[in-house]
N, C-alpha and C positions, 0 to 999 in steps of 0.2 A: 784358478783364474776362469770367470764364468765366459761362456767363449758367446759373443750378439750375432742374432741371426741379422739376416738381410731386411728384415722389417725392421729392427730395433736400430737398424745403421740408421733409415732412411728417418726414423722416431730422432733420432739425436741430432744431426744436418741440418732438420729441420726446426729442430729447439734451436741450437748455436747458430743458424744463418738469422731467425727473425730476434736475439738476442743483441747479436753484433747490427744488424740494421736499428734496434733503436735506443742502442746506445750512439751509436752516429748521428742522430733525428734528435739527440737530447742533447748534445754538443752547441749548438748556437745560445749563443749570451743572450742574445732579446727573443728566445722563441716563444709563442704566445701560448698561455696556460688554457688549458678546455675547458668549457664550462664540466664544470662538474666531475672535476679530474680526482677527489678522493673517495667519489660515489664505491662500493663494495660493488663486485661483477656480480650479475645477473645471472649467471650462468652455475649449477650446484657441479662440482668435481664429482664423475663417477669411478666404478671401480668395475666397471663392467668389460668382459673382452673385448678389445677392437678389431673388426674384422681386418685383416689387412688391405684386401681388396677395398674394402669402403672406409680408408685411412684421411682424413682431411684434417690438412697443416691448420686451419684454423681454431680447433680444436681445443691446441695447447696450450694458450692464452687462458684459456678460459678456466684449465685445469690449474695454471699456476698464478692467477690472479697476474698477468703480465701489462694488461691496461695499466693496473694500478700503478707498478713499478714503471713504465712507461711516464706516465704522469709525474710523479714523486721528482723523478729525474729531471725531466725539464724545468718544474718550477724550481731545482737547486742549480739546474745549469744557467739558468735565464738569471735568478739574482746574482751565482757566482757574478755571471759578468759586470758586475756594479762594484767588484773590488776594487779597479782604479779609483773609480769616483769618490768611494768609501774614505779609499784615503787621504785623498787631494781635502776634502772637507774635513778631513781629522786634524789633517798639518796644519792645515792655514788654520784651524780652530783652537788648538792646542799649541803648537813652534809656530807658526808664518803672525803676519802681518796682523789677523784679528784675538790673538793671544791675548785673554785677561779684558777683551772689547765687553764682555759683558758685568763684568763687575766692576766695569770703571761707568758703564753707562748708570748700571744699578745708584751704584756712590751716588751719580749726579743727582740722580733722581730722586734720593729720598732723602737726600742733603738740601734738595730744592724744595721738596714738596715737604716733608715730613710724612706723619700717619694722617689716614685716609678713611673714615668711619664713614658707612654707609650714607648720603645723604647729607653732604656735609661740605664744606666750601674747599675745604683740600682736596676732596677727592674732585670736583669741577675741574680744579687748577689741573689736576693728576691727568685727568682724561684729556685735557686740554694739551699739556705739555707730550703725551706718548702721542697722540696723530699729529701735532707738530714735527718732533723728533722722527717719527719712524716716516713720512713728509717728505721731510729732507734726506731720506736714507734712501725717497727712490723707490718707497713700493706705494701701492694703488691703496690708497688710505679711506673710510668713509665711516660716520656713525650711526649708530643705529638706537634711536629712540626707546628708553624705559621709565616705566616708574618706580622704586626701590623706596623701603622704609628707612625714615628718619627719625632715628632716637639719640638724646643729647645724654650725658652723662649729671650735667651739674655737679655742683659741690656736694660734698660727700663725706664721713668720716663715721667712725669709732670708738667708742672707748670702755675697755672694760672696769669697770666702780668696784668690783666686788670678786674675791678676795682682796687681790690690790689691784692700784691705779695700774693702767697700761695702757696705751696708742696702738689701736691697732691697724695697719695698713689691709685698707680693703679694695676692689675694686666692682663698682655695682655691674650687675650681671646683664645683659643686654636684651631690651623691650621690657625691664625690670620697673614696675612704680618705683615712685619717689614713695620719703616718709611724710608724713606731718610739718610743716616750717620747723614747730618744735622741735623736731626728732622722737625717736620712740627707745623708750629704756625700760625693761623686763630684764626677769630671770632666764638664762639659760639652759635646756637641754639636750646636753649633746649625744649622739648615738652615731653608730657606726654602720648602718645600714636602714634599709629599707623595710625589713623586718622589724628590729628591733623598736625603728619608728611606730612602728603598727601593735607590738605588745606592749609600750608605754604610753599610745594614744592621749590616755586620761591625763599622762602628767604633761601631754602638751600646751592644755588648752593656754591661752593668755602668754603664752610663753617665745624666745626665738631659738627657735629650734639650728642647731649646729650639727653639720653632718661631719665628721670627723673619718671616712671612706676612707681604705688604703687605697694607693693605685695598683692597679693590674695593667691595666690599660687603657688607650683611651676610648676606645668602643664599647668596654664594659664600664670602666670609673667615670665616663663621660656624663650617664645617663644621671648620675646626682647632680650636674649641673642644668642638663637640660630642664629635667623633671620636678624637681627635690623642689620647688616652692610650693608648684603644687601639693605632692606629698604631704610638706607640712603644714601646708591652708587645710586641709580637707582635714587634720585633727584639730583645726583649731588653732594654730600658729599667729604669731601675728609679723614674724619677718624669718626670713631662712638664711643662714651663713653658710657657705659648702668650701670646705677645704678644696686648694686650688690642685686641680686637675695636674698633677707634674710630678714625675718620681725624684725630682731633686730642686731643692729653694734654697736660697738666700735671702729669707723673708719676701721671696715676691710674692705677690698676690697675681693669679691670670685668672681671666676675664674671659665672656663669650658671648654667645647667642644661648638665652634659655626659652621657653614654652610655653605660658598657663595651658592649664587645660580646662575645655569650656567647661561652664557651671560650677568652675570654681574659683572663690574670692582670690583678687589678686593681692599677692602683701610683695614687701619690697623682699628680692633677692639679692646677694655681692657675696664674692668671695673671698676667701681669707687664705693666711698663710697655712703650710706645710705646721711651722712650729706655733702659729697660735693655735689651731686647731687640737693637735696633740699637748698642748699646756693646758687649755680648758677641758682635753678629755683625761690627763693625768690629776686635775683639782675633782672633774666631776668623779672620779675613783676613788676621792678620799672623800665624798661626801659633803664637798664644802659648795657653799653656794656662789653661784656668777651670775655675777649682773652685768650688761651691756649698754651703753647708749648711742644709738644710731641712728645720723644723717644723712638721709640721701636727696638730691634734687633733682632727681630723673625722670623724666619725662618723654613722650612720643608725640613726636608733632606730624602735620599730615606727609605723604607721600610727596618724595622727591622727586622732580625730573633726573634722569641721569643716563648716561650709551655707555652699549658694548661697546669695545674698541677694535674695528676690524682692519687689518691688512695683508692684502696678498700679494702672489703672483700667480699671473695669470697663466692656465695652460695651452699648451699650442695645440694637443688634437683635444680631449675633451674637458674644456672651460667649464663647463655643469658640474665636475664628478669635484668635490671634495676631497682633501686631506685637512683634515683641522686640526690646529695644534692653540691651547691654550694656559692660562694663567688669571690671577683676579689682581682687579688693581687695588679692590678696597681693602683697608686691611681694618682693626682696632686703631682704638685712638689714644693709643700707649705705645711708647716704642717707634722704628721709623718704619714698623712691616717691609723691612727690607728681607725677611727670613719667609714671612708668610703675606704676601706672598710676591713680594717684587724678585724673588730670585725665577719663579716659573714663570712671570710674565716677561722677564728677560731675556732668557734660554727663548721664548719662544719669538719674539721677537729676531733675536740675533741668528735661530735657524734661518730665518728668511735670510737675512743680510750675508749670511755665509754662501746661501746657496744663490743670490744674486750677485756677490763679488766673484764666485767663478764662473759668471758668466753662464749659466745652467738653467735651465728652465723646463720642468717636467712636462709630460702628458697631458694630466691631471691637475688642476688649481690648488695652489698650496695658500690658505687663511689661518691666519693667526687672528685668533680671537681675546681680547683681553676684558675677560667680564667682569662688573660692577655686583656688587651686593650678593659678595657669593658672603659674604658672615654670616647675616640674616635667615642665609638657607638658600643660599642658588637662586635668588632671585632674577637674575637679571639672564642669566643661562636659561632659566626655564622659559623665559617672555622671547628668548631668541630661538627656542626648541619649538616652542609655539608657533613661532611665526615661519619656522622654516621647515619642521614638517612635510607638511606635500610634498618637500621634493628628498623625504627620507632615503629613497635608493639611489640617489646621486650621493650621499655621503659616504666616502672610501673606509675611512677610519677619522677616529676623533680621538686627541691627545689633551692629559691633562696634565700640569705639573703643581703641586700642590702639597708636595710632604717635605719642602728642602731640595736645596738645590749641594747637596755637601758630595761626597764622592759616592758615585753613581755602578750600584752591584748589578744591576738588568733592570729588564724590560719587564714589567705583569702586563697582563692581554688578556681579552675575555671575547672571545668569538668561536666563530665556528671549529670544527677537526679539521676542514680542511683549510681556515682560514688562518688555523694555526701550527700547519705545516708550512706554509710561505716566511709565515713571521717566525719562526724556526729558523731558516735560510739567511732573513733578512739579519737577525741577529750575529749571525756568522760573521759579517762584515765589521762589527767592531770590534773582533780579535787585537787591533793593534790599541784599545785602549780597556782588553780585558774586561769587554760586560756583553758577554755572548751570553748568557743565560734568559732564557725565557721564562720567567713565573709565569702563573696565572691569576687572576681575578686585577684585572688591568681595573681601578678605580678613580672615583673623583665626586665632589657633589657636583660641578659643574658638567661634567658629559654622563653622569648618571641618567637622564632619560635617553639618553640616544642609545645607551647600551640596554637597557632593558627593551628599550622598540628592535634590536638585531644589530644595531650598528656592530663591529669590531670596535673595541676603546683600549688603548693604551696607558698605563701611569709609570714615571719613573721610582723603580726603589734604589735611594740610595742610602748610604749611612744614618742612617738616622738619630742614632742610638741618644746623641743628646735636641734633639727637634724639642722635644716636650720641658725641656728643660728651659726652653725660652721663649714657646708657644703663648702668641696673646698676653705678652707680658711687657713691661718698661726693658727687658733684657732684648728684644729684636729689633736690633741694629746693625748696620753696616759690621760689626766685632765679629760678628757671627760668621759671614760671609769670607770664604777663602778661593779669592780669582783664580786659581790652577781648578780646582773642585768645579767650578760655573766654568770653565772652558770646557772641560768633559764632558759635563751634561748638554753644554750646546752643542758641542762633535756627534754624541749621540742623538739627540733630538733632532738633529738636525738632519746626518745621514736616514734615519729611518724613516725621517717624514719625505725627503726625497725620493729614494727608491722606489716605497709603495705606491709611490703618487707617478711613478714612470714606469711600473710596469704594463706591459700590455693589457693586463687584465687586473678589474676591482679584485679585491679578497673578497672570496667566495661567502656570504652570509648564512 
């Protein structure tokens, strides 16, 4: 064993004392977070010989980056101080008087209103219903006016006449034009991808293009729905039928919004079932002539008046600073819109109810926004952002639930490295429901503008393997929802929102 010199002993004692004092300072459960807490030390570690006569204890933290460790421990200690509050929220939501409440609210809402497409009377009714319900719940509620798209489906039908007669289940795609009143009857060209369409462009003139693209993911496969009609129009097609964007089908068409590209002729566009797309593909492989008769009464009306629905619990110390929770109220005009996105809207209301029921009031304002016109491309949310972006610095965290309210697996988060360190501690409080994982890439159509502007964003990651089975189809009903799963999502949503809103400092940008 090597003997330690007197100077070495002094160095070690100073170091030990510093660590002990740092640990004691970090133990207060609500200690303030320091600005720039995760910034790297500006000092550079040196290997120079230290003259014992000139030794300065304050050089030790720079050598070992102890400021960094101290601030991390302060974050951990402050957040850990909310463990009891988190348990109370979880117990109330999952096991207590609020158990299954979000599910019950969703059932009442969707059974009463039904589906709620942008611009429709049903959406107006939905907004009034929710504003009244949240007011009766004791929340501060107001409506913020916006203008939104108003597309109507009209009557529609499709029939294959060759090589045999068969009725086709279809759903027109949002923003599509209609056919002439007598419809369109034309030969079909079946392709699997855009590349094949380009190779066979000369065959597409005057035909109905059918895309039989295999499902890979919503992001990858969805492009056929978004721009398929325009790509078909570029090569002279008279209409476009797109295999529904889903990995599973029971002869169920799935609708959704589509966008016409500038300078391209607008042609009718609808989705067909996986089964019918594959059937026509097999006929095409046998070189059999396929003919389809298509009728669509779709049309776009002038933009409609609507509202984003806002409910709040005002912060007691920093009411101007906001943690925002959200889901969207509009849906497609099929099914009940229970999964997309009734569930997300309900847990965003339920989160405030749980906090109110426990008599809690955070430092910052908790604000739930139920967006209007998400399905046409986040229209209501973009107008909200444009209205409030002048106060960008006061938005602490924006949260969106729009991928189902099945069993929660994790919280997805986008933000600075410093903010991530805080959120990693926050999700540890969710240990009672086993959702302590923090993943990357918090997302959502309605919060994307905030995230791009640098505001931290979070979204739910749920067990979503069945989500696209029912997405934008007649299958999106209350039967898809589970009360226990919704209670777990509500507990996660409320816990994260409350703790972040009550921390002494905002999340670092």
